[in-house]
N, CA, C and O of each residue as an XYZ file, in Angstrom:
624
protein
N      78.416    100.330     86.650
C      79.488     99.352     86.526
C      79.983     98.967     87.911
O      80.071     99.814     88.801
N      80.315     97.665     88.099
C      80.802     97.187     89.377
C      82.243     97.578     89.616
O      82.880     98.217     88.778
N      82.745     97.186     90.766
C      84.121     97.486     91.130
C      85.101     96.648     90.322
O      84.762     95.571     89.831
N      86.328     97.161     90.190
C      87.387     96.460     89.490
C      88.456     96.021     90.477
O      88.973     96.829     91.248
N      88.782     94.741     90.447
C      89.857     94.184     91.252
C      90.883     93.564     90.328
O      90.612     93.300     89.156
N      92.066     93.337     90.873
C      93.134     92.716     90.121
C      93.814     91.695     91.019
O      93.990     91.925     92.216
N      94.195     90.560     90.431
C      94.788     89.516     91.240
C      95.844     88.724     90.512
O      96.006     88.835     89.297
N      96.564     87.919     91.278
C      97.684     87.150     90.767
C      97.508     85.679     91.112
O      97.353     85.316     92.278
N      97.534     84.839     90.085
C      97.456     83.396     90.246
C      98.866     82.836     90.113
O      99.436     82.804     89.023
N      99.417     82.397     91.240
C     100.745     81.807     91.232
C     100.621     80.356     90.776
O      99.686     79.662     91.177
N     101.556     79.887     89.939
C     101.529     78.497     89.515
C     102.924     77.896     89.590
O     103.932     78.603     89.606
N     102.947     76.574     89.634
C     104.199     75.823     89.645
C     103.948     74.486     88.944
O     102.806     74.098     88.701
N     105.040     73.797     88.629
C     104.964     72.474     88.014
C     105.395     71.428     89.033
O     106.406     71.596     89.715
N     104.615     70.339     89.137
C     104.961     69.196     89.983
C     104.714     67.925     89.185
O     103.576     67.628     88.821
N     105.773     67.179     88.912
C     105.676     65.922     88.158
C     104.922     66.112     86.847
O     104.087     65.286     86.478
N     105.222     67.210     86.144
C     104.618     67.475     84.851
C     103.206     68.019     84.883
O     102.582     68.186     83.835
N     102.685     68.303     86.089
C     101.327     68.818     86.252
C     101.383     70.229     86.835
O     102.162     70.505     87.748
N     100.565     71.098     86.308
C     100.483     72.467     86.831
C      99.683     72.454     88.135
O      98.651     71.792     88.238
N     100.172     73.187     89.115
C      99.424     73.446     90.341
C      99.285     74.956     90.481
O     100.172     75.710     90.082
N      98.167     75.390     91.048
C      97.933     76.814     91.268
C      97.713     77.065     92.751
O      97.207     76.206     93.473
N      98.099     78.252     93.192
C      97.953     78.640     94.590
C      96.654     79.410     94.742
O      96.473     80.464     94.131
N      95.745     78.881     95.558
C      94.461     79.538     95.787
C      94.326     79.909     97.260
O      94.984     79.334     98.127
N      93.458     80.884     97.519
C      93.346     81.475     98.856
C      91.913     81.369     99.372
O      90.957     81.583     98.627
N      91.778     81.037    100.649
C      90.471     80.969    101.296
C      90.263     82.244    102.112
O      91.122     82.600    102.919
N      89.142     82.937    101.919
C      88.913     84.183    102.656
C      88.726     83.939    104.152
O      88.142     82.937    104.567
N      89.232     84.870    104.944
C      89.118     84.759    106.392
C      87.813     85.334    106.907
O      87.068     85.979    106.170
N      87.549     85.095    108.169
C      86.379     85.657    108.825
C      85.241     84.670    108.978
O      85.215     83.630    108.321
N      84.301     84.999    109.849
C      83.223     84.067    110.188
C      82.261     83.768    109.039
O      81.670     82.689    109.003
N      82.096     84.681    108.119
C      81.189     84.425    106.993
C      81.692     83.248    106.164
O      80.896     82.466    105.644
N      83.009     83.123    106.041
C      83.609     82.109    105.176
C      84.081     80.873    105.936
O      84.522     79.909    105.310
N      84.004     80.874    107.236
C      84.613     79.823    108.051
C      84.175     78.411    107.664
O      84.998     77.495    107.678
N      82.923     78.215    107.327
C      82.431     76.876    107.007
C      82.186     76.672    105.515
O      81.646     75.645    105.105
N      82.582     77.645    104.710
C      82.404     77.524    103.265
C      83.695     77.047    102.636
O      84.783     77.497    102.994
N      83.559     76.126    101.690
C      84.750     75.605    101.032
C      84.575     75.627     99.517
O      85.091     76.528     98.856
N      83.868     74.666     98.961
C      83.731     74.584     97.517
C      83.065     75.842     96.975
O      81.990     76.237     97.428
N      83.719     76.463     96.000
C      83.208     77.686     95.397
C      83.518     78.957     96.164
O      83.126     80.044     95.738
N      84.221     78.843     97.300
C      84.487     80.016     98.132
C      85.905     80.567     97.973
O      86.161     81.709     98.355
N      86.822     79.787     97.424
C      88.218     80.192     97.322
C      88.395     81.203     96.200
O      87.511     81.390     95.363
N      89.560     81.855     96.200
C      89.817     82.935     95.257
C      91.303     82.963     94.911
O      92.116     82.302     95.556
N      91.642     83.735     93.889
C      93.044     84.075     93.703
C      93.310     85.255     94.636
O      92.382     86.009     94.927
N      94.540     85.444     95.116
C      94.821     86.645     95.903
C      94.564     87.881     95.038
O      95.208     88.078     94.008
N      93.617     88.705     95.475
C      93.174     89.838     94.654
C      92.600     90.920     95.540
O      92.383     90.718     96.735
N      92.358     92.073     94.938
C      91.719     93.154     95.661
C      91.530     94.363     94.772
O      91.971     94.397     93.623
N      90.866     95.347     95.332
C      90.549     96.571     94.596
C      91.814     97.373     94.297
O      92.785     97.352     95.054
N      91.767     98.068     93.185
C      92.873     98.953     92.825
C      92.901    100.164     93.747
O      91.871    100.562     94.290
N      94.072    100.742     93.921
C      94.232    101.974     94.708
C      93.958    103.177     93.807
O      94.873    103.936     93.489
N      92.748    103.345     93.410
C      92.378    104.492     92.591
C      92.488    104.212     91.104
O      93.031    103.188     90.689
N      91.968    105.134     90.310
C      91.896    104.936     88.861
C      93.255    104.969     88.155
O      93.360    104.539     87.007
N      94.284    105.469     88.818
C      95.593    105.569     88.176
C      96.492    104.355     88.424
O      97.566    104.252     87.831
N      96.063    103.435     89.294
C      96.904    102.274     89.559
C      96.794    101.280     88.398
O      95.696    100.913     87.979
N      97.928    100.864     87.903
C      98.035     99.872     86.842
C      97.507     98.521     87.345
O      97.694     98.181     88.513
N      96.849     97.748     86.465
C      96.286     96.458     86.855
C      97.326     95.499     87.420
O      97.081     94.848     88.435
N      98.488     95.406     86.771
C      99.526     94.496     87.253
C     100.117     94.993     88.570
O     100.396     94.190     89.460
N     100.307     96.287     88.705
C     100.812     96.843     89.961
C      99.841     96.516     91.094
O     100.259     96.132     92.187
N      98.551     96.669     90.829
C      97.535     96.342     91.831
C      97.552     94.861     92.193
O      97.438     94.505     93.366
N      97.693     94.002     91.191
C      97.728     92.564     91.448
C      98.934     92.192     92.301
O      98.819     91.384     93.223
N     100.082     92.774     91.998
C     101.299     92.483     92.766
C     101.166     92.999     94.207
O     101.564     92.314     95.149
N     100.611     94.192     94.376
C     100.415     94.758     95.712
C      99.454     93.891     96.528
O      99.711     93.588     97.693
N      98.350     93.500     95.902
C      97.367     92.684     96.610
C      97.933     91.321     97.000
O      97.620     90.807     98.073
N      98.760     90.732     96.142
C      99.390     89.455     96.471
C     100.231     89.609     97.735
O     100.168     88.771     98.635
N     101.014     90.676     97.799
C     101.836     90.936     98.985
C     100.961     91.147    100.217
O     101.237     90.577    101.272
N      99.905     91.961    100.095
C      99.044     92.232    101.238
C      98.333     90.971    101.725
O      98.213     90.754    102.931
N      97.871     90.154    100.811
C      97.059     89.004    101.199
C      97.874     87.787    101.619
O      97.394     86.965    102.400
N      99.096     87.659    101.114
C      99.903     86.488    101.472
C     101.047     86.828    102.420
O     101.542     85.957    103.135
N     101.470     88.098    102.428
C     102.626     88.493    103.215
C     103.942     88.231    102.501
O     105.009     88.341    103.104
N     103.873     87.884    101.218
C     105.071     87.558    100.451
C     105.071     88.315     99.129
O     104.027     88.499     98.503
N     106.252     88.746     98.718
C     106.380     89.424     97.429
C     106.124     88.426     96.310
O     106.572     87.283     96.392
N     105.420     88.834     95.276
C     105.255     87.945     94.133
C     106.581     87.805     93.398
O     107.472     88.637     93.568
N     106.723     86.766     92.587
C     107.986     86.586     91.874
C     108.205     87.682     90.835
O     107.265     88.340     90.389
N     109.458     87.855     90.467
C     109.795     88.739     89.358
C     109.533     87.996     88.061
O     109.391     86.773     88.050
N     109.472     88.730     86.990
C     109.301     88.087     85.699
C     108.088     88.612     84.970
O     107.366     89.484     85.452
N     107.891     88.054     83.799
C     106.775     88.479     82.955
C     105.528     87.682     83.294
O     105.566     86.452     83.318
N     104.426     88.366     83.555
C     103.182     87.663     83.875
C     102.458     87.205     82.608
O     102.713     87.701     81.510
N     101.572     86.271     82.789
C     100.630     85.873     81.752
C      99.329     86.615     82.041
O      98.765     86.479     83.126
N      98.856     87.388     81.091
C      97.606     88.128     81.271
C      96.447     87.159     81.050
O      96.294     86.602     79.963
N      95.636     86.962     82.082
C      94.520     86.024     82.015
C      93.190     86.703     81.705
O      92.150     86.045     81.669
N      93.218     88.006     81.483
C      91.994     88.723     81.138
C      91.087     88.947     82.342
O      91.529     88.907     83.490
N      89.826     89.179     82.057
C      88.857     89.536     83.101
C      87.747     88.508     83.212
O      87.401     87.819     82.252
N      87.202     88.429     84.419
C      85.967     87.679     84.670
C      85.021     88.602     85.427
O      85.446     89.522     86.125
N      83.752     88.338     85.272
C      82.750     89.126     85.988
C      82.109     88.231     87.050
O      81.561     87.170     86.753
N      82.197     88.691     88.281
C      81.639     87.954     89.408
C      80.120     88.168     89.468
O      79.600     89.143     88.926
N      79.438     87.267     90.119
C      77.991     87.395     90.281
C      77.618     88.691     91.003
O      76.532     89.232     90.797
N      78.519     89.179     91.845
C      78.300     90.422     92.591
C      78.348     91.652     91.698
O      77.965     92.746     92.114
N      78.827     91.467     90.452
C      79.007     92.594     89.545
C      80.444     93.081     89.484
O      80.796     93.871     88.609
N      81.278     92.613     90.411
C      82.694     92.993     90.421
C      83.406     92.344     89.245
O      83.127     91.199     88.891
N      84.324     93.084     88.644
C      85.176     92.557     87.587
C      86.558     92.299     88.178
O      87.113     93.149     88.874
N      87.106     91.122     87.897
C      88.433     90.757     88.382
C      89.333     90.529     87.175
O      89.010     89.743     86.285
N      90.463     91.225     87.155
C      91.471     91.020     86.109
C      92.561     90.151     86.709
O      93.098     90.465     87.771
N      92.890     89.057     86.027
C      93.872     88.124     86.549
C      95.161     88.081     85.757
O      95.178     88.260     84.540
N      96.233     87.839     86.476
C      97.554     87.601     85.899
C      98.086     86.318     86.526
O      97.712     85.981     87.649
N      98.943     85.607     85.823
C      99.573     84.410     86.374
C     101.082     84.562     86.298
O     101.624     85.140     85.355
N     101.750     84.026     87.321
C     103.212     84.025     87.353
C     103.672     82.713     87.981
O     103.050     82.189     88.905
N     104.775     82.203     87.452
C     105.345     80.987     88.014
C     106.161     81.343     89.248
O     106.927     82.306     89.240
N     105.990     80.560     90.306
C     106.733     80.820     91.527
C     106.431     79.801     92.602
O     105.660     78.864     92.398
N     107.041     79.998     93.733
C     106.890     79.110     94.890
C     106.477     79.917     96.106
O     106.885     81.066     96.276
N     105.676     79.311     96.934
C     105.308     79.905     98.221
C     104.831     78.771     99.112
O     103.988     77.972     98.703
N     105.352     78.694    100.306
C     104.944     77.675    101.260
C     103.647     78.141    101.932
O     103.656     79.154    102.632
N     102.518     77.416    101.732
C     101.234     77.862    102.303
C     101.262     78.091    103.810
O     100.551     78.959    104.318
N     102.074     77.323    104.525
C     102.152     77.478    105.977
C     102.791     78.778    106.421
O     102.730     79.125    107.601
N     103.406     79.506    105.492
C     104.053     80.777    105.829
C     103.156     81.973    105.524
O     103.647     83.096    105.403
N     101.860     81.749    105.399
C     100.890     82.815    105.144
C     100.960     83.882    106.229
O     100.969     83.571    107.420
N     101.009     85.156    105.801
C     101.008     86.298    106.732
C     100.079     87.376    106.163
O     100.537     88.439    105.744
N      98.812     87.103    106.151
C      97.830     88.001    105.559
C      97.598     89.242    106.408
O      97.695     89.203    107.635
N      97.291     90.346    105.729
C      96.823     91.527    106.450
C      95.542     91.183    107.179
O      94.816     90.269    106.789
N      95.272     91.918    108.233
C      94.043     91.707    108.995
C      93.132     92.912    108.798
O      93.596     94.031    108.582
N      91.839     92.666    108.874
C      90.848     93.718    108.685
C      89.785     93.604    109.765
O      89.553     92.529    110.319
N      89.143     94.729    110.056
C      88.030     94.741    110.997
C      86.731     94.525    110.241
O      86.471     95.191    109.238
N      85.910     93.589    110.724
C      84.593     93.350    110.136
C      83.549     93.400    111.242
O      83.785     92.979    112.375
N      82.399     93.924    110.878
C      81.305     93.978    111.841
C      80.710     92.579    111.976
O      80.262     91.981    110.998
N      80.717     92.059    113.236
C      80.191     90.720    113.468
C      79.566     90.616    114.834
O      80.193     90.984    115.827
N      78.360     90.131    114.911
C      77.466     89.799    113.811
C      77.081     91.050    113.001
O      77.204     92.176    113.482
N      76.611     90.826    111.762
C      76.237     91.974    110.918
C      75.239     92.906    111.615
O      74.305     92.462    112.283
N      75.463     94.186    111.440
C      74.604     95.254    111.977
C      74.536     95.272    113.500
O      73.589     95.799    114.084
N      75.568     94.681    114.148
C      75.592     94.624    115.609
C      76.330     95.810    116.223
O      76.154     96.111    117.403
N      77.156     96.484    115.418
C      77.981     97.554    115.957
C      79.257     97.042    116.601
O      80.082     97.840    117.044
N      79.437     95.726    116.663
C      80.654     95.132    117.226
C      81.569     94.701    116.082
O      81.102     94.234    115.043
N      82.867     94.862    116.284
C      83.826     94.524    115.245
C      84.821     93.502    115.760
O      85.216     93.518    116.925
N      85.214     92.615    114.862
C      86.269     91.653    115.164
C      87.361     91.816    114.109
O      87.103     92.294    113.004
N      88.562     91.421    114.456
C      89.700     91.543    113.564
C      90.023     90.161    112.997
O      90.279     89.220    113.748
N      90.009     90.045    111.655
C      90.218     88.759    110.994
C      91.252     88.908    109.879
O      91.453     90.009    109.366
N      91.904     87.813    109.501
C      92.818     87.886    108.356
C      92.016     87.987    107.060
O      90.922     87.433    106.956
N      92.570     88.705    106.063
C      91.898     88.775    104.765
C      91.771     87.383    104.163
O      90.728     87.038    103.608
N      92.832     86.581    104.270
C      92.743     85.179    103.882
C      93.301     84.340    105.021
O      94.251     84.735    105.697
N      92.692     83.168    105.223
C      93.123     82.348    106.352
C      93.853     81.069    105.961
O      94.433     80.396    106.814
N      93.827     80.727    104.658
C      94.516     79.522    104.193
C      94.952     79.699    102.751
O      94.296     80.377    101.959
N      96.069     79.075    102.432
C      96.532     78.958    101.050
C      96.642     77.480    100.729
O      96.909     76.661    101.609
N      96.432     77.140     99.456
C      96.486     75.751     99.052
C      97.017     75.651     97.631
O      96.572     76.372     96.738
N      97.983     74.743     97.427
C      98.392     74.374     96.078
C      97.413     73.321     95.601
O      97.216     72.306     96.270
N      96.798     73.552     94.451
C      95.795     72.623     93.941
C      96.044     72.334     92.466
O      96.476     73.203     91.708
N      95.758     71.078     92.072
C      95.811     70.768     90.648
C      94.605     71.443     89.985
O      93.696     71.887     90.685
N      94.581     71.528     88.661
C      93.507     72.274     87.996
C      92.092     71.817     88.353
O      91.211     72.653     88.554
N      91.865     70.516     88.434
C      90.508     70.032     88.750
C      90.087     70.463     90.150
O      88.960     70.916     90.351
N      90.991     70.323     91.114
C      90.672     70.722     92.492
C      90.488     72.237     92.588
O      89.599     72.714     93.293
N      91.319     72.978     91.889
C      91.196     74.437     91.904
C      89.837     74.866     91.350
O      89.197     75.756     91.910
N      89.395     74.251     90.267
C      88.097     74.599     89.690
C      86.971     74.320     90.669
O      86.011     75.086     90.740
N      87.076     73.230     91.427
C      86.032     72.890     92.412
C      85.973     73.905     93.552
O      84.896     74.265     94.026
N      87.140     74.355     93.978
C      87.193     75.223     95.154
C      87.034     76.706     94.840
O      86.509     77.461     95.658
N      87.484     77.126     93.664
C      87.428     78.548     93.320
C      86.004     79.037     93.101
O      85.112     78.281     92.717
N      85.824     80.320     93.357
C      84.587     80.978     92.959
C      84.362     80.614     91.493
O      85.302     80.688     90.702
N      83.136     80.220     91.104
C      82.915     79.741     89.731
C      83.434     80.674     88.640
O      83.986     80.195     87.649
N      83.279     81.967     88.784
C      83.758     82.892     87.754
C      85.283     82.839     87.646
O      85.831     82.898     86.546
N      85.962     82.728     88.781
C      87.425     82.737     88.766
C      88.038     81.434     88.280
O      89.225     81.398     87.956
N      87.256     80.364     88.222
C      87.805     79.106     87.703
C      88.234     79.262     86.247
O      89.066     78.494     85.763
N      87.676     80.252     85.541
C      88.091     80.522     84.160
C      89.574     80.878     84.095
O      90.218     80.617     83.079
N      90.128     81.463     85.150
C      91.548     81.801     85.156
C      92.411     80.538     85.030
O      93.450     80.562     84.371
N      91.985     79.443     85.657
C      92.733     78.184     85.577
C      92.740     77.693     84.134
O      93.792     77.316     83.615
N      91.584     77.692     83.483
C      91.498     77.240     82.094
C      92.346     78.109     81.171
O      93.024     77.600     80.278
N      92.306     79.405     81.389
C      93.090     80.319     80.552
C      94.583     80.114     80.763
O      95.359     80.196     79.811
N      94.997     79.848     82.012
C      96.402     79.569     82.286
C      96.838     78.296     81.570
O      97.885     78.272     80.923
N      96.051     77.255     81.682
C      96.402     75.989     81.021
C      96.517     76.169     79.515
O      97.420     75.607     78.896
N      95.627     76.935     78.922
C      95.699     77.202     77.495
C      96.989     77.957     77.161
O      97.672     77.622     76.192
N      97.320     78.967     77.957
C      98.527     79.755     77.709
C      99.795     78.907     77.833
O     100.777     79.136     77.126
N      99.763     77.927     78.741
C     100.936     77.076     78.958
C     100.964     75.870     78.021
O     101.960     75.149     77.958
N      99.875     75.655     77.300
C      99.781     74.466     76.450
C      99.671     73.203     77.268
O     100.089     72.131     76.830
N      99.098     73.328     78.478
C      98.958     72.187     79.393
C      97.505     71.714     79.390
O      96.630     72.351     78.805
N      97.271     70.593     80.052
C      95.902     70.061     80.153
C      95.409     70.124     81.558
O      94.279     69.721     81.834
């Protein structure tokens, strides 16, 4: 079985249309990738005892630098990534200014197998996107979270 991650899809309403906050991964591997490369803020659980929602809230804070909103989440279920990883998603209504991103930074070996490491942000950009744009930019498996959110909200 692949790894389990948990994430949080923040949403808001603008002129009667739902927008979702999506994240672009940082680092040189992702620098020139756009369509299909974005994600919800997510990450691996801290061990088998961490609750899925607790993990999603923690990862949102780590990846954006901002606390997720309080309130009851919408459980968006799971998707399976092509890598074999399973991602469990939750959605919450809230606001966050993309320009105020303060992502944690991580060391990655670059170039691969070189023995040299560079320090990069986990995510380098945030974007509010309408559902169609979010589906285009999100990893194909994670685009299901947008559809599930719209169904839960009774939106189109």
